[in-house]
C-alpha positions as CSV (number, residue, x, y, z in Angstrom):
1,M,22.5,32.2,118.4
2,S,25.8,30.6,119.2
3,E,27.6,28.2,117.0
4,S,27.2,25.5,119.6
5,T,23.5,25.0,118.7
6,R,24.3,24.7,115.0
7,Q,27.3,22.4,115.6
8,H,25.1,20.2,117.8
9,L,22.5,19.9,115.0
10,I,25.2,19.2,112.5
11,S,26.6,16.4,114.6
12,R,23.2,14.6,114.8
13,E,22.9,11.8,112.2
14,D,19.1,11.9,112.2
15,I,19.1,15.5,110.8
16,A,20.0,16.5,107.3
17,N,22.3,19.5,107.0
18,E,19.9,21.2,104.6
19,D,17.1,21.0,107.3
20,I,19.2,22.8,110.0
21,D,18.2,26.3,109.1
22,D,14.5,25.3,109.0
23,I,14.8,23.6,112.4
24,I,16.5,26.7,113.9
25,G,13.8,28.8,112.5
26,L,11.0,26.7,113.8
27,A,12.7,26.4,117.2
28,S,12.9,30.2,117.4
29,E,9.2,30.5,116.6
30,L,8.3,27.9,119.2
31,H,10.5,29.6,121.7
32,E,9.0,32.9,121.0
33,L,5.5,31.5,121.3
34,Q,6.4,30.0,124.6
35,R,7.7,33.3,125.9
36,R,4.5,35.0,124.9
37,A,2.5,32.3,126.6
38,D,4.2,32.9,129.9
39,S,2.2,35.5,131.8
40,G,3.7,38.4,133.8
41,P,7.4,38.2,132.8
42,S,9.6,40.4,134.9
43,I,12.0,43.0,133.6
44,E,14.8,40.9,134.9
45,E,13.6,37.9,133.0
46,I,13.2,39.9,129.8
47,K,16.7,41.2,130.2
48,A,17.9,37.7,130.9
49,V,16.2,36.4,127.8
50,A,17.6,39.2,125.7
51,G,21.0,38.3,126.9
52,E,20.7,34.6,126.0
53,L,22.6,33.4,122.9
54,D,21.4,29.8,122.9
55,I,17.8,28.4,122.3
56,D,16.4,26.0,124.9
57,P,17.1,22.5,123.8
58,A,13.5,21.5,124.5
59,F,12.4,23.8,121.6
60,I,15.0,22.4,119.4
61,E,13.6,18.9,119.9
62,Q,10.0,20.2,119.3
63,A,11.2,21.9,116.1
64,I,12.8,18.7,114.9
65,V,9.5,16.8,115.5
66,R,7.5,19.5,113.9
67,L,9.8,19.7,110.9
68,Q,9.6,15.9,110.5
69,E,5.8,16.2,110.6
70,L,5.9,18.9,108.0
71,R,8.2,16.8,105.9
72,H,5.9,13.8,106.2
73,E,2.9,15.9,105.3
74,E,4.8,17.3,102.3
75,D,5.7,13.8,101.3
76,L,2.1,12.7,101.6
77,Q,1.0,15.7,99.5
78,N,3.6,14.9,96.9
79,V,2.4,11.3,96.8
80,A,-1.2,12.4,96.5
81,F,-0.2,14.8,93.8
82,D,1.7,12.1,91.9
83,L,-1.3,9.8,92.3
84,R,-3.7,12.4,90.9
85,K,-1.3,13.1,88.1
86,K,-1.1,9.4,87.2
87,E,-4.9,9.1,87.5
88,R,-5.3,12.1,85.1
89,T,-2.7,10.6,82.7
90,K,-4.5,7.2,82.9
91,L,-7.9,8.9,82.4
92,G,-6.5,10.8,79.5
93,A,-5.1,7.6,77.9
94,I,-8.5,6.0,78.5
95,V,-10.3,8.9,76.8
96,V,-7.9,8.9,73.9
97,T,-8.1,5.1,73.5
98,T,-11.9,5.3,73.7
99,L,-12.0,8.1,71.1
100,L,-9.7,6.1,68.8
101,G,-11.9,3.1,69.3
102,I,-15.0,5.0,68.5
103,A,-13.3,6.5,65.4
104,S,-12.1,3.0,64.4
105,I,-15.6,1.6,64.8
106,A,-17.1,4.5,62.9
107,L,-14.5,4.1,60.1
108,G,-15.0,0.4,60.0
109,T,-18.8,0.9,59.8
110,Q,-18.4,3.3,56.9
111,V,-16.1,1.0,55.0
112,Y,-18.5,-1.9,55.6
113,L,-21.4,0.2,54.3
114,A,-19.4,1.3,51.3
115,K,-18.4,-2.2,50.4
116,H,-22.0,-3.3,50.9
117,A,-23.1,-0.5,48.5
118,A,-20.4,-1.6,46.1
119,V,-22.2,-5.0,45.8
120,N,-24.9,-3.2,43.7
121,M,-22.2,-1.8,41.5
122,Q,-20.6,-5.2,41.1
123,T,-24.0,-6.7,40.2
124,S,-24.4,-4.2,37.5
125,I,-21.0,-5.1,36.1
126,K,-22.1,-8.8,36.0
127,N,-25.2,-7.8,34.2
128,V,-23.2,-5.9,31.6
129,E,-20.8,-8.9,31.2
130,N,-23.8,-11.3,30.7
131,A,-25.4,-9.0,28.1
132,A,-22.1,-8.6,26.3
133,G,-21.7,-12.3,26.2
134,Y,-25.0,-12.8,24.4
135,V,-24.1,-10.1,21.9
136,E,-20.8,-11.8,21.3
137,L,-22.6,-15.1,20.6
138,V,-24.9,-13.5,18.0
139,L,-22.0,-11.8,16.3
140,D,-20.1,-15.1,16.1
141,R,-23.2,-16.7,14.5
142,Q,-23.5,-13.8,12.0
143,V,-19.8,-14.2,11.0
144,A,-20.3,-18.0,10.5
145,L,-23.6,-17.7,8.6
146,V,-22.9,-14.9,6.1
147,P,-20.4,-16.8,3.9
148,Q,-22.8,-19.8,3.9
149,L,-25.7,-17.7,2.7
150,I,-23.7,-16.2,-0.1
151,A,-22.1,-19.5,-1.2
152,V,-25.4,-21.4,-1.2
153,S,-27.1,-18.6,-3.0
154,G,-24.5,-18.7,-5.8
155,G,-22.9,-15.5,-4.9
156,D,-19.2,-14.6,-4.3
157,P,-18.4,-14.2,-0.5
158,T,-15.0,-12.6,-1.3
159,P,-16.1,-9.0,-0.8
160,L,-17.3,-9.9,2.8
161,E,-14.1,-11.6,3.8
162,A,-12.4,-8.3,4.7
163,R,-15.3,-7.3,7.0
164,I,-15.3,-10.7,8.6
165,S,-11.6,-10.5,9.3
166,E,-12.1,-7.0,10.8
167,M,-14.8,-8.3,13.1
168,Q,-12.6,-11.2,14.2
169,A,-9.6,-8.9,14.8
170,A,-11.6,-6.3,16.8
171,E,-10.3,-6.0,20.4
172,S,-13.6,-4.7,21.9
173,L,-17.2,-5.4,21.6
174,P,-18.1,-1.8,20.5
175,A,-15.6,-2.2,17.7
176,R,-17.2,-5.6,16.6
177,L,-20.6,-4.0,16.6
178,E,-19.4,-1.2,14.4
179,V,-18.0,-3.7,11.9
180,S,-21.2,-5.8,12.1
181,Q,-23.2,-2.8,10.9
182,S,-20.8,-2.4,7.9
183,L,-21.2,-6.1,7.3
184,N,-25.0,-5.9,7.1
185,V,-24.8,-3.0,4.6
186,E,-22.4,-5.0,2.4
187,L,-24.5,-8.1,2.8
188,S,-27.7,-6.3,1.7
189,R,-25.9,-5.1,-1.4
190,L,-24.6,-8.6,-2.3
191,L,-28.1,-10.2,-1.7
192,S,-29.6,-7.7,-4.2
193,E,-27.1,-8.9,-6.8
194,L,-27.6,-12.6,-6.4
195,P,-28.7,-14.5,-9.5
196,P,-32.3,-15.9,-9.6
197,V,-32.9,-19.3,-8.1
198,E,-32.8,-22.2,-10.6
199,N,-35.0,-24.7,-8.7
200,D,-37.2,-25.2,-5.6
201,T,-34.4,-26.8,-3.6
202,E,-32.2,-23.8,-4.0
203,A,-35.1,-21.5,-3.3
204,I,-35.9,-23.2,0.0
205,Q,-32.2,-23.1,1.0
206,R,-31.9,-19.4,0.2
207,L,-35.2,-18.6,2.0
208,G,-34.1,-20.6,5.0
209,L,-30.7,-18.9,5.3
210,T,-32.4,-15.5,4.6
211,H,-34.8,-16.1,7.5
212,E,-32.0,-17.2,9.8
213,L,-29.9,-14.1,8.9
214,T,-32.9,-11.9,9.5
215,G,-33.4,-13.6,12.8
216,I,-29.8,-13.0,13.7
217,Q,-30.1,-9.4,12.9
218,N,-33.2,-9.0,15.0
219,R,-31.6,-11.0,17.9
220,L,-28.5,-8.8,17.6
221,A,-30.7,-5.6,17.9
222,T,-32.5,-7.0,20.9
223,E,-29.3,-8.1,22.7
224,R,-27.6,-4.8,21.9
225,D,-30.5,-2.9,23.4
226,K,-30.2,-5.1,26.6
227,L,-26.5,-4.3,26.7
228,L,-27.1,-0.5,26.4
229,R,-29.6,-0.7,29.2
230,A,-27.2,-2.7,31.4
231,C,-24.5,-0.1,30.7
232,G,-26.9,2.7,31.6
233,H,-27.7,1.0,34.9
234,W,-24.0,0.5,35.6
235,E,-23.3,4.2,35.0
236,R,-26.0,5.2,37.4
237,E,-24.7,2.9,40.1
238,V,-21.2,4.2,39.7
239,T,-22.3,7.8,39.7
240,N,-24.3,7.3,42.9
241,F,-21.4,5.4,44.6
242,E,-18.8,7.9,43.7
243,T,-21.0,10.8,44.9
244,K,-21.8,9.2,48.2
245,W,-18.4,7.5,48.9
246,T,-15.9,9.9,47.3
247,W,-13.3,9.4,50.1
248,I,-13.6,5.6,49.8
249,V,-12.9,5.8,46.1
250,A,-10.0,8.3,46.7
251,L,-8.3,6.0,49.2
252,G,-8.7,3.1,46.9
253,I,-10.6,1.0,49.5
254,V,-13.2,0.2,46.8
255,E,-12.1,0.2,43.2
256,V,-14.4,1.4,40.5
257,V,-14.0,-0.9,37.4
258,E,-15.4,0.1,34.0
259,P,-16.7,-2.8,31.9
260,E,-15.1,-3.0,28.5
261,A,-18.4,-3.5,26.8
262,C,-19.5,0.0,27.8
């Protein structure tokens, strides 16, 4: 091929320089196909063709058109590939979003169920607090009544003052209950040492206070038993919750609070 063909292609503004080799290659193939299509070539024609240095301009034009078609088809394929890639990316994003949504819903459902289950635990805490409140009331009544009983009966309440001070200073209900037991022991000792009653009025007063103190002791035993049952129920609720919702507790989503009375 002479340089005239290449220079001619270079001079054309509608052809990119990087496409020239492709055009020449296609034109050569088209030219060769045309030669093969011609029937009965003579030896002279073959020699003439062999001696040619330039390609027929008609095949150059065909090559240009064909290359443009190929380039167009390639562009279409690239566009289609990009579209498919974007669709796959979009589909992947949709799948990820959907999975995250499902996971979020599942997590939200688990948290909701855990908080709903925690209601029973909170209820058990309220029951403990209520039972503890009744025990506190009975203890306060015991502290107020004991000095009255001893004084009216003619005894000396001084030995009980230390126990009463301990009960009032106790920072927890279990500590107050422990002091209350010591107070009952001390009270029984003092009652056994009281002097005999001197008249019916004193006897009635002592009997009334004794009955009230006995009633307080019985009421205290009853309320303490209720408190123990409430604490036992709370412990079972907490154990069940922590066993079933370990990760909820570990993440601090639901806080397990221990009642002071237990």
